[in-house]
BAVEX-110257 format. One record per residue (C-alpha): x, y, z; residue in three letters. Coordinates in steps of 0.001 Angstrom, whole numbers, plus 500000, padded with zeros to 6 digits. Layout:
BEGIN
X,Y,Z,ala;
...
END
This chain:
BEGIN
501418,491110,509234,met;
498113,491981,507613,ile;
495152,493249,509645,gly;
491482,492513,509096,met;
489544,493774,506047,asn;
492638,494787,504057,val;
492215,495135,500289,thr;
495258,494423,498130,ile;
494171,495366,494617,ala;
496139,494001,491671,thr;
493848,494743,488717,leu;
493329,498096,487062,asn;
491356,499374,484079,his;
491587,502203,481613,gly;
489866,505556,481992,leu;
488646,506066,478426,ser;
485389,504453,477325,leu;
487313,502155,474982,glu;
489485,500667,477736,thr;
487285,501032,480816,arg;
485875,497498,480505,asn;
489285,495833,480119,thr;
491320,494958,483185,thr;
495091,494592,483307,ser;
497266,493223,486114,pro;
499502,495533,488129,ser;
501064,493479,490911,pro;
501852,494919,494318,asp;
505178,494211,496006,ile;
505184,493924,499792,ile;
508581,493784,501463,gly;
509747,491833,504484,lys;
508516,492649,508011,asn;
505734,494930,506744,val;
502729,495608,508959,trp;
499500,496572,507149,ile;
496800,497859,509494,gly;
493127,496871,509378,ser;
490840,498392,506739,asn;
493749,499605,504615,ser;
493643,499580,500823,thr;
496712,498953,498675,ile;
496088,500124,495093,leu;
497540,498299,492059,pro;
501201,498587,491135,gly;
502681,499918,494378,val;
505663,498667,496367,ser;
505888,498731,500144,ile;
509479,498705,501393,gly;
510885,496376,504054,asp;
510048,497108,507717,asn;
507342,499657,506867,ser;
504009,500182,508632,val;
500737,501118,506946,val;
498349,502660,509487,ala;
494813,501340,509851,ala;
492464,502784,507243,gly;
495230,504122,504991,ala;
494926,504124,501195,met;
498297,503432,499597,val;
498430,505054,496152,thr;
502232,505392,495709,lys;
505362,503421,496548,asp;
506410,503463,500212,ile;
510128,503547,501057,pro;
511548,501022,503509,glu;
511499,501818,507243,asn;
508568,504224,506917,thr;
505213,504706,508653,val;
502395,505976,506425,val;
498833,507007,507288,ala;
495836,508741,505748,gly;
493879,508916,502509,val;
495948,509046,500431,pro;
498724,507596,502580,ala;
501509,510032,503434,lys;
504771,509510,505305,val;
504311,510373,508988,val;
507505,508913,510402,lys;
510781,507232,509507,lys;
511694,504145,511527,ile;
515274,503909,512767,ser;
516937,500573,513444,asn;
516816,501270,517173,asn;
513092,502255,517299,ser;
511139,500436,519958,lys;
END
């Protein structure tokens, strides 16, 4: 599930003056049963593991393991989800 106003970025650019105006693709991988909260941003090249939750307003800058809740800017793990979580 993807909430409102989510940005899933897949293009990046270099930092040096020579490469700053050239974009290159860095696809994101979103697993099964992932919930991405409203106003979140997923930066290029990250993977979000199966069954994970991205809290509203989070900025995902690194890979997220499966069965994990992340929140914040940058997103940090706040909880692991067990198979029996309700």
